[in-house]
C-alpha positions in Angstrom: 124.6 126.1 10.4 125.6 124.3 7.4 129.0 122.8 6.4 130.7 120.7 3.7 131.7 117.2 4.7 134.5 115.0 3.4 132.0 112.1 2.7 130.2 114.1 0.1 130.2 117.5 -1.7 126.8 118.3 -0.5 125.8 120.6 2.3 125.1 118.8 5.5 123.3 119.7 8.7 125.8 119.7 11.6 123.2 119.8 14.5 119.8 118.7 15.2 116.3 120.0 14.3 117.3 123.7 15.1 119.8 123.8 12.3 117.4 124.9 9.6 119.1 127.6 7.6 119.2 126.3 4.0 122.1 126.3 1.8 122.0 126.8 -2.1 121.3 123.4 -3.9 124.6 121.5 -4.8 124.1 120.8 -8.4 126.6 118.0 -8.9 125.1 116.2 -6.0 121.6 116.3 -7.3 122.5 115.7 -10.8 123.9 112.1 -9.9 120.4 111.6 -8.2 117.9 112.6 -10.8 114.8 110.6 -11.7 113.2 110.6 -15.2 110.7 113.5 -14.8 107.3 113.6 -16.7 107.2 109.9 -17.3 103.7 109.3 -15.6 100.3 110.6 -16.4 97.1 109.9 -14.5 96.2 106.7 -16.2 99.6 105.1 -15.3 99.5 106.3 -11.8 96.0 104.9 -11.3 97.3 101.7 -12.7 100.2 101.8 -10.2 97.8 102.5 -7.4 95.6 99.4 -8.3 98.7 97.3 -8.9 100.1 97.7 -5.5 96.9 96.2 -4.1 95.3 93.9 -6.6 97.0 90.6 -5.3 95.1 91.2 -2.0 91.7 90.6 -3.8 93.1 87.2 -5.0 94.1 85.9 -1.6 94.9 86.8 2.0 91.8 88.6 3.0 90.0 85.3 3.4 92.0 84.5 6.6 90.1 87.3 8.3 87.0 85.0 8.2 88.8 82.8 10.7 89.3 85.7 13.0 86.0 87.5 12.6 83.6 85.4 10.4 81.6 87.1 7.6 80.2 89.8 9.7 83.5 90.6 11.6 85.5 90.8 8.3 82.8 92.8 6.6 82.8 95.5 9.4 86.6 95.4 9.5 86.8 95.8 5.7 84.4 98.8 5.8 86.3 100.6 8.6 89.7 99.9 6.9 88.2 101.0 3.6 87.2 104.1 5.4 90.7 104.6 6.9 92.3 104.3 3.5 89.8 106.7 1.8 90.4 109.4 4.4 94.1 108.7 4.3 94.3 109.0 0.6 92.4 112.4 0.5 94.9 113.6 3.1 97.8 112.3 1.1 96.4 113.8 -2.1 96.7 117.2 -0.5 100.1 116.6 0.9 101.4 115.3 -2.3 100.2 118.4 -4.1 102.1 120.7 -1.6 105.3 118.6 -1.8 105.5 116.5 -4.8 108.8 114.6 -4.3 109.8 111.1 -4.3 109.9 111.1 -0.5 106.2 110.7 -0.4 105.0 110.0 3.2 108.4 110.8 4.7 108.6 114.1 3.0 105.3 115.1 4.4 106.2 114.0 8.0 109.5 115.7 7.6 107.7 119.0 7.1 105.2 118.6 9.8 107.0 116.5 12.4 110.7 117.4 11.9 113.6 115.1 11.0 112.7 112.4 13.6 109.1 112.4 12.4 110.4 112.1 8.8 112.8 109.3 9.6 110.2 107.2 11.6 107.8 107.6 8.8 110.1 106.7 6.0 111.5 103.7 8.0 108.0 102.4 8.5 107.2 102.9 4.8 110.5 101.2 3.9 109.7 98.2 6.1 106.4 97.8 4.2 107.8 97.9 0.8 110.9 95.8 1.3 109.1 93.0 3.1 106.0 93.0 1.1 107.7 92.0 -2.3 109.6 89.3 -0.5 106.3 87.9 0.8 104.5 88.1 -2.5 107.1 86.4 -4.4 106.7 83.4 -2.1 103.1 83.5 -2.8 104.1 83.5 -6.7 106.4 80.5 -6.2 103.5 78.7 -4.5 101.1 79.5 -7.3 103.7 78.1 -9.9 104.1 75.0 -8.0 100.4 74.4 -7.6 99.8 75.1 -11.4 102.7 72.5 -12.3 104.3 75.1 -14.4 107.8 74.3 -15.5 108.0 71.2 -13.5 109.8 72.8 -10.6 110.0 71.0 -7.2 111.6 74.1 -5.4 110.4 77.7 -5.5 113.8 79.4 -5.0 114.4 79.6 -8.9 111.0 81.4 -9.2 112.0 83.9 -6.7 115.3 84.5 -8.5 113.7 84.8 -11.9 111.2 87.2 -10.5 113.7 89.6 -8.9 116.2 89.5 -11.8 113.6 89.9 -14.7 111.3 92.6 -13.0 114.2 94.7 -11.4 115.6 94.6 -14.9 112.5 96.1 -16.3 112.6 98.9 -13.7 116.3 99.5 -14.5 115.3 100.0 -18.2 113.2 102.9 -17.4 110.1 104.2 -15.2 107.9 104.8 -18.3 108.3 101.2 -19.5 107.9 99.8 -15.9 104.7 101.5 -15.4 103.3 100.5 -18.7 104.3 97.0 -18.1 102.5 97.3 -14.7 99.3 98.6 -16.2 98.9 95.8 -18.7 99.4 93.1 -16.2 97.1 95.0 -13.6 94.5 95.3 -16.4 94.5 91.4 -17.0 94.2 90.9 -13.2 91.3 93.2 -12.8 89.4 91.9 -15.9 89.8 88.4 -14.5 88.3 89.7 -11.2 85.3 90.9 -12.9 84.9 87.6 -14.8 85.1 85.9 -11.6 82.5 88.0 -10.1 80.1 87.3 -12.8 80.6 83.5 -12.4 80.5 83.3 -8.8 77.3 85.4 -8.4 75.5 82.7 -10.3 76.2 80.4 -7.5 75.4 83.1 -4.7 73.4 82.2 -1.6 72.9 84.4 1.5 72.9 81.1 3.4 76.7 80.7 2.6 77.7 84.0 4.3 77.3 83.1 8.1 77.9 79.3 8.0 80.8 79.5 10.6 79.7 78.1 13.9 79.5 80.7 16.7 81.8 80.5 19.7 79.4 80.7 22.7 82.3 81.8 25.0 83.0 85.1 22.9 81.3 88.2 23.9 78.6 89.2 21.4 79.0 86.1 19.3 76.2 85.1 16.9 75.8 83.7 13.3 77.2 87.0 11.9 79.8 87.6 14.5 80.9 84.0 15.4 83.9 85.2 17.2 82.1 88.1 18.9 82.9 91.8 18.9 86.8 91.3 19.4 86.7 89.3 16.2 86.0 92.5 14.3 89.2 94.1 15.7 91.2 90.9 15.1 90.0 91.0 11.4 91.4 94.6 10.8 94.7 93.6 9.2 92.9 91.3 6.8 90.5 94.0 5.8 93.6 96.1 5.0 94.6 93.6 2.3 91.9 95.0 0.0 93.7 98.3 0.2 97.4 97.8 1.4 99.9 99.8 -0.7 97.6 102.3 -2.4 99.3 105.0 -0.4 102.4 104.6 -2.4 101.2 106.4 -5.5 102.9 109.8 -4.2 106.3 108.1 -4.4 106.0 108.6 -8.1 105.6 112.3 -7.8 109.1 113.3 -9.2 108.3 111.3 -12.4 104.8 112.6 -12.8 103.5 115.3 -15.3 101.9 118.2 -13.4 101.9 116.3 -10.1 99.9 118.9 -8.2 97.0 117.9 -10.4 97.7 114.4 -11.5 98.4 112.8 -8.2 95.1 113.6 -6.4 93.2 112.6 -9.5 95.0 109.3 -9.9 94.8 108.5 -6.1 91.0 109.1 -6.2 90.5 107.0 -9.1 92.6 104.1 -7.7 90.7 104.2 -4.4 87.3 104.2 -6.0 88.3 101.2 -8.1 89.7 99.2 -5.1 86.8 99.9 -3.1 84.4 98.5 -5.8 86.7 95.4 -6.4 86.8 94.7 -2.7 82.9 94.7 -2.2 82.3 92.6 -5.4 85.1 90.1 -4.5 84.2 89.7 -1.0 80.5 89.1 -1.5 80.9 87.0 -4.6 83.5 84.6 -3.0 81.8 84.1 0.4 78.2 83.9 -1.0 79.2 81.3 -3.7 81.2 78.9 -1.6 80.7 79.8 2.1 82.8 81.5 4.8 83.7 78.2 6.5 85.2 76.8 3.5 87.2 79.8 2.5 88.5 80.9 5.8 91.7 78.7 5.6 92.5 78.1 2.0 95.2 79.6 -0.1 93.3 80.3 -3.2 89.9 81.5 -2.0 88.7 82.6 -5.6 89.5 79.4 -7.2 87.9 77.4 -4.4 84.7 79.5 -4.7 84.2 78.4 -8.3 84.8 74.7 -7.5 81.9 73.5 -5.3 82.5 70.0 -5.9 86.4 70.3 -5.9 86.9 69.8 -9.7 88.5 72.5 -11.7 86.4 74.2 -14.4 87.4 76.4 -17.3 86.6 79.5 -15.2 88.5 78.4 -12.2 91.5 77.8 -14.3 91.2 81.3 -15.9 90.9 82.8 -12.4 93.9 80.8 -11.2 96.2 82.0 -13.8 94.9 85.5 -13.4 95.6 85.3 -9.6 99.3 84.8 -10.7 99.0 88.0 -12.8 97.7 89.8 -9.9 100.6 88.8 -7.6 103.0 89.7 -10.4 101.3 93.2 -10.6 101.7 93.8 -7.0 105.2 92.5 -6.8 106.3 94.6 -9.7 104.7 97.8 -8.3 106.0 97.3 -4.8 109.5 97.0 -6.1 109.1 100.4 -7.6 107.7 101.9 -4.3 110.5 100.3 -2.2 113.2 101.8 -4.5 111.8 105.3 -4.5 111.4 105.5 -0.7 115.0 104.2 -0.4 116.2 106.6 -2.9 114.6 109.6 -1.2 115.8 108.8 2.4 119.3 108.1 1.1 119.4 111.2 -1.1 118.5 113.4 2.0 121.1 111.5 4.1 118.9 109.5 6.4 120.5 106.4 4.9 124.0 106.1 3.3 123.8 108.4 0.4 125.4 106.2 -2.3 122.1 104.2 -2.3 120.5 107.3 -4.1 122.8 107.4 -7.2 120.8 106.9 -10.5 121.9 105.5 -13.7 122.0 107.1 -17.2 118.4 106.0 -17.5 117.6 107.8 -14.4 116.8 104.8 -12.5 117.9 104.4 -8.8 119.9 101.2 -9.4 121.3 100.5 -6.0 117.8 101.4 -4.6 116.5 98.6 -6.9 119.3 96.1 -6.6 119.9 96.2 -2.7 116.2 95.7 -1.5 116.0 93.2 -4.5 118.9 91.1 -3.1 117.6 91.4 0.5 114.1 90.4 -0.5 115.4 87.3 -2.4 117.5 86.1 0.6 114.6 86.4 2.9 112.3 84.5 0.6 114.8 81.8 -0.2 116.0 81.6 3.4 112.5 81.5 5.0 109.7 80.9 2.5 107.4 82.3 5.1 105.5 84.9 3.1 102.7 85.1 5.6 105.0 86.2 8.5 106.9 88.7 6.2 103.6 90.2 5.0 102.4 90.6 8.6 105.6 92.5 9.3 105.1 94.6 6.4 101.4 95.5 7.6 102.9 96.5 11.1 105.3 98.9 9.4 102.4 100.2 7.2 100.2 101.0 10.1 102.8 102.9 11.8 103.4 105.0 8.8 99.6 105.5 8.3 99.3 107.0 11.8 102.2 109.4 11.3 101.2 110.6 7.7 97.6 111.3 8.9 99.1 113.2 11.9 101.3 115.1 9.5 98.3 116.4 7.7 96.6 117.4 11.0 99.6 119.2 12.2 100.2 121.1 8.8 96.6 122.2 8.8 96.8 123.5 12.4 100.2 125.1 12.1 100.3 126.3 8.6 96.7 127.0 7.5 97.9 129.7 4.8 100.1 127.2 3.1 99.4 127.1 -0.5 97.4 124.0 -1.2 96.6 123.3 -4.9 94.2 120.6 -3.7 92.5 120.5 -0.3 91.3 117.3 1.6 87.4 117.2 1.8 86.6 117.5 5.3 89.9 118.8 6.4 91.2 117.7 9.8 88.2 115.7 10.5 89.0 113.3 7.4 92.8 112.8 8.6 91.6 112.4 12.2 89.4 109.5 11.2 92.4 107.9 9.4 94.6 108.5 12.4 92.3 106.9 14.9 91.6 103.9 12.7 95.4 103.5 11.9 96.1 103.3 15.7 93.5 100.7 16.1 94.9 98.7 13.2 98.4 98.8 14.5 97.3 97.3 17.9 95.3 94.7 15.9 98.4 93.4 14.4 99.6 92.1 17.7 96.2 90.2 18.0 96.9 88.5 14.8 100.7 87.8 14.8 102.6 88.9 17.8 105.9 87.4 16.5 105.6 89.4 13.2 104.9 92.7 15.3 108.0 92.0 17.4 110.3 91.3 14.5 109.1 94.7 13.1 109.9 96.6 16.2 113.3 95.0 16.3 114.0 96.2 12.8 112.5 99.7 13.6 114.7 99.9 16.7 118.0 99.3 14.8 117.1 101.8 12.2 116.4 104.3 15.1 119.6 103.6 16.8 121.5 104.2 13.4 119.7 107.6 13.0 120.2 108.7 16.6 123.9 107.7 16.6 124.9 108.9 13.2 122.8 110.0 10.2 120.7 112.8 12.0 123.8 114.9 12.0 124.6 114.1 8.1 121.4 115.3 6.6 121.7 116.8 3.1 120.4 120.3 2.9 120.1 120.2 -0.9 117.7 117.3 -0.9 114.2 118.6 -1.8 112.5 117.4 1.3 115.1 119.1 3.6 115.2 122.2 1.7 111.4 122.6 1.8 111.4 122.0 5.5 114.2 124.5 6.0 112.7 127.1 4.1 109.5 126.8 6.1 111.3 127.1 9.4 113.3 130.1 8.1 109.8 131.8 6.9 108.5 130.9 10.4 111.5 132.5 12.2 111.2 135.6 9.9 107.6 136.1 11.0 108.5 136.0 14.5 111.2 138.6 14.1 108.6 140.9 12.3 
């Protein structure tokens, strides 16, 4: 049953998953937690999807060459591209069914219950809180390497980035997404310019120039580290696509989300697949896999065969900074919406979902921002933080794909404005590959995986000991799930 609590004027669940009878929406509670609806169309959402990811084209992916060589990373990138494509089609269907700010958490809540929703939402939150902290470290490194502003320490860059870009998000979602689209367009245009320049120096002999390890099973010129190298390269193959699954988090701020979200997600994924293919081939073919496997700026290095900067390499270098800014900016958006949705539903402290007069979740922006700045300034270890984010991402991918499978099996007659091509087979492919990628994170950075598990464990303890008994019935995701369970119970009675 449902009762009113002293902590809030909203209806709250007193029991576990069995307590599903919905109460009427508490208007006062939800009015203080409203987002600006109808602010985003397909173009802005497509730009958001690309913005999440575009920095991964500029750097990070090349470390996979040290794990699998050209052939190993190429196969890993193809498999991860398949995983993301299948998952995006599955999420497009789910987002059309339940277009709320909860995104993947809302889908898992409907399919897997409160525990499934919380586990998925927490994994997504780990990704979107840690990834901006990691990327701002890379922005600081870029600023220092370019000799901008005469800075000898990166922490002022971290502070300016968080303050400035959170300020834009507080201004309004429409303004934020338009800013993101402009910066993303600059980064994508520079990638295409890079590809044209790098292909003039392309040679197939450069692709497989990493010496083979004779002790590795199946090693050769194309797989220098053997078959296991393919698996170890999975997390780096993900860098070409990591974050695109965050588009549904903008659902409540989207015009006609049931039609717009699937279209924007498909466009984003198509662009990212093309950029991944062109960037990977152009960079390795122009400079060689052996050189690029351990550099921080692979695209610039690919354009400087003699080590001297050129006009084109300078353009790409500055554009790389634009790509990092685009991803940083958009990931802040994603993290705030996931925190907003979990808080509004009572999974996290409810005051974190309060919105401003401009309908921005100000605490959902400020708190992760302060945490991200503290992590970046305190450690400066962007690589480890990004690996922690990847670990959280792979958990959420598996759970979101499983949610699609469960809902297709359990509720075949559920109204689906958009249906995933291939149905359960498509989401099953994503589920299996996500599990493989999850295990692969331990092969690459065991410490980062353990850190993620520790954070996950603390969150699970909080949910088990407190918040699972204080869920807010009026929240859209909870109300949707409760209605479905009530309908199922009514069918059983009849």
